[in-house]
C-alpha positions as CSV (number, residue, x, y, z in Angstrom):
1,M,54.3,-1.6,-40.0
2,K,57.6,-1.1,-38.3
3,I,57.5,-0.4,-34.5
4,D,60.4,2.1,-34.4
5,A,61.5,4.2,-31.5
6,I,58.9,6.9,-32.1
7,N,56.1,4.4,-32.2
8,K,57.4,2.8,-28.9
9,K,57.4,6.3,-27.3
10,I,53.9,7.0,-28.5
11,L,52.7,3.6,-27.1
12,Y,54.4,4.3,-23.8
13,L,52.8,7.8,-23.5
14,L,49.3,6.4,-24.4
15,Q,49.7,3.7,-21.8
16,K,50.5,6.3,-19.1
17,D,47.6,8.5,-20.2
18,A,45.3,7.4,-23.0
19,R,43.7,10.9,-22.9
20,M,46.8,12.6,-24.3
21,T,46.0,14.5,-27.4
22,Y,47.9,14.3,-30.7
23,K,49.1,17.8,-30.0
24,E,50.4,16.9,-26.5
25,I,52.2,13.8,-27.8
26,A,53.7,15.7,-30.7
27,A,55.0,18.4,-28.3
28,E,56.5,15.7,-26.0
29,L,58.2,13.9,-28.9
30,K,59.1,17.0,-30.9
31,R,57.2,15.8,-34.0
32,S,54.3,17.2,-36.0
33,E,50.8,16.6,-34.9
34,T,50.1,15.1,-38.4
35,T,52.9,12.6,-37.9
36,I,51.7,11.5,-34.5
37,R,48.0,11.2,-35.7
38,D,49.1,9.1,-38.8
39,R,51.2,6.8,-36.6
40,I,48.5,6.3,-34.0
41,K,45.8,5.7,-36.7
42,A,48.1,3.1,-38.4
43,M,48.7,1.3,-35.1
44,E,44.9,1.3,-34.5
45,R,44.2,-0.1,-38.0
46,I,46.6,-3.0,-37.7
47,G,45.5,-3.9,-34.1
48,I,48.6,-2.8,-32.1
49,I,46.3,-0.3,-30.3
50,Q,43.1,-2.2,-29.7
51,G,41.2,0.5,-27.7
52,Y,41.3,2.9,-24.9
53,T,39.8,2.4,-21.4
54,A,39.1,4.1,-18.1
55,L,40.2,2.9,-14.7
56,I,37.3,3.3,-12.3
57,D,36.9,3.2,-8.6
58,K,34.7,0.2,-8.1
59,T,34.0,0.9,-4.5
60,T,32.3,4.2,-5.3
61,L,29.9,2.1,-7.4
62,G,29.1,-0.3,-4.6
63,L,31.4,-3.1,-5.9
64,N,33.3,-3.6,-2.6
65,F,34.2,-7.3,-3.1
66,F,37.0,-8.2,-5.5
67,A,38.0,-11.8,-6.0
68,M,39.9,-14.2,-8.2
69,I,38.0,-17.4,-9.1
70,F,40.1,-20.3,-10.2
71,A,38.3,-23.2,-11.9
72,N,38.4,-26.1,-14.4
73,P,36.2,-26.9,-17.3
74,V,34.1,-30.0,-16.9
75,S,35.5,-31.1,-20.3
76,S,39.0,-30.0,-21.3
77,T,37.8,-29.8,-24.9
78,D,35.5,-26.9,-23.9
79,L,38.1,-24.6,-22.6
80,D,38.0,-22.0,-25.4
81,S,34.2,-21.9,-25.6
82,I,33.8,-21.7,-21.9
83,T,36.3,-18.8,-21.5
84,E,34.5,-17.0,-24.4
85,K,31.2,-17.4,-22.6
86,I,32.6,-16.3,-19.2
87,K,33.5,-12.9,-20.7
88,N,29.8,-12.1,-20.9
89,A,28.9,-13.1,-17.3
90,K,27.9,-10.4,-14.9
91,N,30.7,-8.6,-13.0
92,V,33.6,-10.4,-14.8
93,M,36.5,-8.1,-15.3
94,R,39.1,-10.5,-16.9
95,V,39.3,-14.1,-17.7
96,Y,42.5,-16.1,-18.5
97,Q,43.4,-19.6,-19.6
98,I,46.2,-20.6,-17.3
99,S,48.5,-23.6,-16.5
100,G,48.6,-25.5,-13.3
101,H,46.0,-27.1,-11.1
102,H,43.3,-24.9,-12.4
103,R,42.9,-24.0,-16.1
104,I,40.8,-20.8,-15.8
105,A,41.3,-17.7,-13.8
106,I,38.4,-15.2,-13.5
107,F,38.7,-11.7,-11.9
108,M,35.4,-10.5,-10.6
109,V,33.8,-7.8,-8.5
110,A,30.5,-7.8,-6.6
111,P,28.8,-5.8,-3.9
112,S,29.4,-8.6,-1.4
113,Y,30.7,-12.2,-1.1
114,K,27.2,-13.5,-1.0
115,E,26.3,-11.8,-4.3
116,L,29.6,-13.1,-5.8
117,K,28.6,-16.6,-4.8
118,E,25.2,-16.2,-6.4
119,I,26.7,-15.0,-9.6
120,I,29.1,-18.0,-9.7
121,Q,26.3,-20.4,-9.0
122,S,23.8,-18.9,-11.4
123,Q,26.0,-17.8,-14.3
124,L,29.5,-19.5,-14.2
125,L,29.0,-23.0,-13.0
126,P,26.2,-23.7,-15.6
127,L,28.8,-22.9,-18.3
128,G,30.6,-26.1,-17.4
129,L,33.0,-25.2,-14.6
130,K,34.0,-27.3,-11.7
131,D,36.6,-27.3,-8.8
132,E,36.1,-23.6,-8.3
133,E,38.2,-21.8,-5.7
134,I,37.5,-18.2,-4.6
135,V,40.4,-16.1,-3.5
136,S,39.4,-12.8,-1.9
137,V,41.4,-9.7,-2.3
138,L,41.6,-8.2,1.2
139,Q,43.1,-4.8,0.3
140,A,44.0,-3.2,-3.0
141,D,46.2,-0.3,-2.3
142,R,46.1,1.0,-5.8
143,E,44.8,-0.4,-9.0
144,F,46.9,0.5,-12.1
145,I,48.2,-0.6,-15.3
146,S,51.9,-0.1,-15.7
147,P,53.1,1.0,-19.1
148,L,55.0,-1.8,-20.9
149,E,58.6,-1.2,-22.0
150,I,58.5,-2.4,-25.6
151,P,61.8,-4.1,-26.7
């Protein structure tokens, strides 16, 4: 599938507001609703659009502590399997394989620092992690995902 200017505009609009209807996107781009629906369905089918998500206010749910945990696998050969297992751990929002002193970055939320430490001790370290470093987020003014400009 070719990602032409129309598809790029569709992707940009959906990144800004994933709740936009086919009709709204069609009006914005001056195209038919059928054209927009067909293009979106095609991009979903081939995996360009992988899903739609909601941004939530974690503090209203009692998740007041946000942290980034940097760690290393006990064995470097286990990196892929460990990061796959981390995805299923409680309160993990994101996990990345990274370069540098640490090989894994984990973004987590918890009600408190104490509870975060308990989750790390009971769920993450047994997966084969070591050298963990917790970096607390002191203030998040706004959580957002900026739409990508597609070249």
